[in-house]
C-alpha positions, -999 to +999 in steps of 0.1 A: +461+460+147+466+426+127+481+396+140+500+392+108+516+428+113+527+419+153+563+410+163+563+383+190+588+388+212+605+360+238+617+368+266+642+342+286+637+356+320+663+348+351+668+362+382+694+384+372+692+385+333+667+385+304+677+378+269+652+390+240+647+378+209+620+389+181+601+373+151+592+396+127+563+390+108+565+361+078+587+330+079+619+343+084+638+333+116+640+350+148+667+370+158+681+375+192+679+416+200+701+415+233+705+406+268+704+428+297+699+429+337+668+422+347+653+456+349+619+467+337+633+501+326+659+491+305+639+459+292+614+488+278+638+503+261+652+475+243+616+468+234+611+503+219+644+496+195+622+464+184+588+481+178+561+501+193+540+487+220+511+484+197+529+459+174+547+439+199+535+405+214+555+399+243+561+361+257+576+344+286+575+312+307+562+309+338+590+306+365+599+316+399+601+351+394+563+353+391+541+380+372+556+413+382+574+413+347+538+409+332+521+435+353+550+461+347+551+458+308+509+455+311+510+492+329+534+502+300+509+491+272+527+462+259+506+430+253+522+403+278+517+366+284+532+341+304+533+308+288+533+275+304+564+253+301+548+221+298+532+234+268+560+247+251+569+222+219+600+196+225+633+201+207+640+167+190+664+145+208+698+154+184+695+190+196+721+190+223+730+227+227+706+251+253+709+284+254+695+316+265+694+328+235+677+297+218+653+297+242+641+333+241+644+322+202+619+295+208+596+314+224+590+340+199+592+319+169+565+297+189+544+325+197+544+337+162+531+299+148+505+302+174+515+271+192+520+286+230+493+287+254+492+310+283+488+308+317+458+321+337+470+350+359+458+357+392+445+388+405+473+407+428+440+396+457+438+362+445+476+360+444+481+371+479+455+341+493+472+319+469+506+329+485+491+322+520+476+289+511+513+278+500+526+291+530+507+271+553+512+240+530+547+251+536+542+250+574+529+215+573+553+203+553+581+218+582+559+203+612+563+174+596+597+176+594+603+188+628+582+154+640+600+133+625+628+144+638+615+143+674+608+108+667+639+098+654+653+109+685+632+090+707+638+055+686+677+061+691+670+061+727+647+032+727+618+056+740+584+045+724+549+054+728+527+032+737+496+049+726+476+045+692+476+080+685+505+102+680+505+142+685+471+144+705+470+156+741+479+127+753+512+122+738+522+158+742+514+152+780+539+119+773+566+136+759+566+168+786+569+144+813+602+125+796+632+133+813+665+124+801+689+135+826+705+171+830+731+159+803+735+171+766+710+143+756+680+167+774+689+193+757+687+180+725+652+164+733+642+198+745+649+217+713+633+193+691+603+197+713+601+233+712+606+230+672+575+209+671+558+233+694+569+261+672+553+242+638+522+234+654+517+275+665+525+286+630+502+264+614+476+276+636+485+312+631+482+303+594+450+284+594+433+315+612+447+338+585+433+315+561+397+318+576+400+356+580+412+361+548+383+344+530+355+370+540+348+400+515+368+381+489+354+374+454+353+334+451+337+338+492+309+319+478+326+296+457+345+286+489+315+283+508+299+260+484+325+236+477+322+228+515+290+208+504+314+180+490+331+153+511+363+156+518+365+194+513+364+218+545+371+254+548+411+252+545+413+225+513+382+247+496+401+279+497+433+266+488+417+245+458+401+278+446+432+298+455+450+275+429+422+270+400+410+306+401+378+312+382+361+277+372+338+297+347+366+300+324+367+261+319+336+254+291+333+219+303+342+201+337+370+180+311+390+210+305+397+212+340+403+177+347+425+182+316+440+215+334+449+195+367+468+168+350+443+141+358+436+125+328+452+096+313+483+098+288+479+086+253+499+076+229+482+058+198+484+054+162+459+040+134+445+012+152+464+009+180+455+031+211+478+031+241+467+048+275+490+051+301+492+069+334+480+103+342+495+131+322+505+155+354+503+186+335+490+217+350+486+229+387+503+200+412+492+219+442+449+213+433+456+180+420+474+165+452+446+182+474+419+168+449+435+131+456+438+135+491+400+146+495+391+114+472+404+093+499+377+103+523+351+082+499+364+051+507+333+054+537+298+045+529+280+076+520+269+100+550+268+136+563+285+142+594+273+168+624+304+191+609+291+185+573+256+195+585+272+230+597+290+234+567+260+232+548+233+254+570+238+282+543+241+262+511+218+265+485+190+237+487+208+232+445+244+231+462+234+205+489+214+179+466+247+184+440+268+178+472+249+147+484+249+136+451+284+133+443+290+112+478+268+089+466+280+083+433+317+090+444+316+063+474+297+037+453+324+043+423+354+038+451+339+004+467+340-005+425+371+003+416+387-013+448+362-044+447+379-052+412+414-051+428+425-020+412+454-002+430+445+016+456+463+050+444+449+041+411+413+041+428+419+080+443+429+090+413+399+078+396+375+095+420+395+125+420+389+128+384+354+125+386+350+150+419+367+175+396+335+174+375+314+181+406+336+206+414+333+224+384+297+222+386+291+232+420+316+265+417+301+274+385+266+274+402+276+292+430+293+318+408+261+321+390+237+321+422+264+350+437+262+373+403+220+368+404+221+382+439+243+410+432+218+420+398+199+452+409 
């Protein structure tokens, strides 16, 4: 079917409703077909009135409803894509009316004009591991909140820990020996402490589940190879691969850097070139993991005992590339810091270069795995 004969359908999807608009081939304006409850069977009946599945190209923006609607439509023979909201053309500032109907019309017309970019849709197995990594991230944030609440309670009662490091064995032993009497204060303290301990246990359970989920995963070789890089252990490697997906879909490392929003923004015209802060488009989870990993390159280059253990089963090419990355990035970190660059900007710059090494090591690991599977 020629693309010029396609009918482009835009869906404005919410938890309880879906607004449908269709853009016929040509230059005529799109029209709202209808609005219905969020039900796939009812949506299919409405789409049948617009045209057969072979003629329709359906798009909707990525959101909290996930990819269930896309998979349900694809099973029924529809060509469907999930669109990155950040890539939608911006309305002019004079437009002060926003409705579900206008949003669905904009999606249909932009799809017909070829102005939209689809997001990468993970397989159900990949999405399950990504859900697990995000659950662990949420548990880390919950533990941080619980610890802060306990520290605030202690501060209100003028109780201070004399040690250097909090949340170690000595700190927990000190907490267990505290006593605020038989009143309500002791009950409050105990509840705060139990919440911290429960949060610790939840983090450990999810971390163990992540380690077990990698076994047999199609990206297991990539996860193992990325641990050749400094600042990336098993948990970080699993999280990065789950968020980014198949690295081979990026033809060049700069494409991956742009996807993660680590490239500078730019507003240039004629002879005037003006670059600003990073774009921050794409996957924020992966971008945060990379900037945290970049902080480890403030130290001089070395391979620790734990790093040696992680690299034991890796190929010589992957280990050499990991060492090359460490030499380059530690030098880069020191040079930028020596020039007086603000430390957060230094981490972002190092994270951008680290992304290039992740792309190189990840694609190499995928190629090696494919060669090993070949008869």
